[in-house]
N, C-alpha and C positions, 0 to 999 in steps of 0.2 A: 735603520733603513725605513724610510717613510712610505707610506703606501698612498697612491694617488686616490682621491675621493672619486666615487663613481655615482652618477645620479640616474634615476629612471627617465629623466627628460634632458633634452639638449637645449630646449628654449622655452622662455615664458613670455607670453604677451599679456600685458595687464592693462585693463581698460578702467580708467577712472571717470565716472560720470557725476559725481557729486562734488560740490566745492566746501564742504565744511572741513574743519580741521581734522575730525576724527577719520573722515572718508579719505581725504587727501594723504594723510600720514599712513593709513592702512596700505595703500598702493606704493607708497615711498619706502616704507619699511620692507614690504615683501620684494620690491625691485632691489633695493639695496642687498638684501640678504641673498637674493639669487645671483647678483653680480659678485658678491664676496665668495659664493661657492663655485664660481667659474661657470655659471649657466648664462647663455646669451639671453639678454633682457632687453624688452622694448615696452614702452609705456605709451599709452593712447589716451589723450584727454579729449573728452567731449561734453557737450552741454555745460552744466555748472562747474564741471571738473576743470574747464578752461581757466577759472578763477586761479588755479594752482600754477598755471604758466603764462598768466597775464601780468606783465611787470608791476602794474599798479596795484595789483590785488594779492599777489602771491605771498606776501609776508605779513598779511592782515587778514587772514581768513578767520571766519567765526565758526563757533560750536553751535549746534541745534539745541535749544533749550524746550522748545515747544514739541510735543509729540515725541519726546526721546525717553521711553519707558526705563532706560538704564541710568538716567541721570538722578543723581542723589546729592543731597546736601551734606555738609559735615556730620558725622555720626550716623551715616547710612540712612538718613531719613529721606524718603522719596521726595523729588523736587516737584512742586505743584506746577501742573501744566500751565495754569493761568498767571503764575509768576514770570513766565517767560515772555509774557505780553507787555509786562511793565517796562517802560522807557529805560534804557541803560542797563537792564538785567543781562541780555545777551552779550553786550560789550564787556560787562564786568566778568561774567562767567568765562567768555573766551579769553580775556586778559589773564585771568586765574589759570586756565588751562595752559596758555602758552608759557606762564611763569613757571608752572610744575614741569612742562617739558624742558625748559631751559635749566632748571636745577637738576635734571636728569642728564644734562649734556646732549640733549636731542637737538641737532642743528635746525635753524629756521629753514624753511622751503627752499629758498634759492641755493643754500649750502648743501642741503640734501641731494638736490638735483645735480649739482656740481660733482658730488662724490660719485653719484650713480654714472654720469657721463664719463667721469675721469676712469671709472672701472670698466668702461666698455659699453654701458647701457645707452640706448637711444630714446629720444622723446619725440613723440609725434602729436600734432594737433588736429582735430577732426574737421575737415572741410566744411560740412554741413553746418556744424556749430559755429565755426569761425565766421562763415558768411551769414548766418542767422542773426549772431551778435554784432555784425558789422566791425569785426576786427581785421587788422592787417598784420602781416608778418612782423612788422617793427613793433606792434604792441605786445608781442610774445617774448618771452624769455630768450635770450641769445643761443641757448643750448638746444632749442627745438630744432630737430633736424629737417623737418617738413611739414606742410599742411597737406593731408592725404584723406581719401575716402576710407570708410571702414572695410571696404572690399580690398583696397591696396594694404591696409593694415594686415587683414587675414591673410593675404599673399605672403606676407613676411614669415609665415610659419614654414614655408618652403617644403612641405611634406615631411619634415622631421618630426621627432616625438616632442610635441609642443602642448604646453598647458596654457589655456586661456583662462585668465581670472578676470570677473567683472567685480568692481567695488562700487 
């Protein structure tokens, strides 16, 4: 006899405001986990987080090498901040990170979003940021449900037990 899982919340609203690999994937992993647990899930991409849902950029995100105190080189040696400014280093580190994720069978951004939406999750773009970066709906990933304001996104909580997560 299986027992149905019960969660302290009914819904999660996740706001992704940064466009680096590590920030986008944090939001995607949390969203996918929530969908898999049967929690209603909505993602809102704003400012540089829009890169994750912009067709031309979504599968070529970069990782931040400058100002990232957690960044280390092989052997656990701290990554020198100045090294991130050397041409080609950020691209190489980003490529290495994408390769490590691929080796762990972590899907690329578009496939991850497809999994989330197939499970019932919804994706929204921030109207302010879309306008600011002069994007159009056709520039965005097909699974983006709508371009809305942050107020409209908050309304999606519907007064239920909802957790809002900002990455």
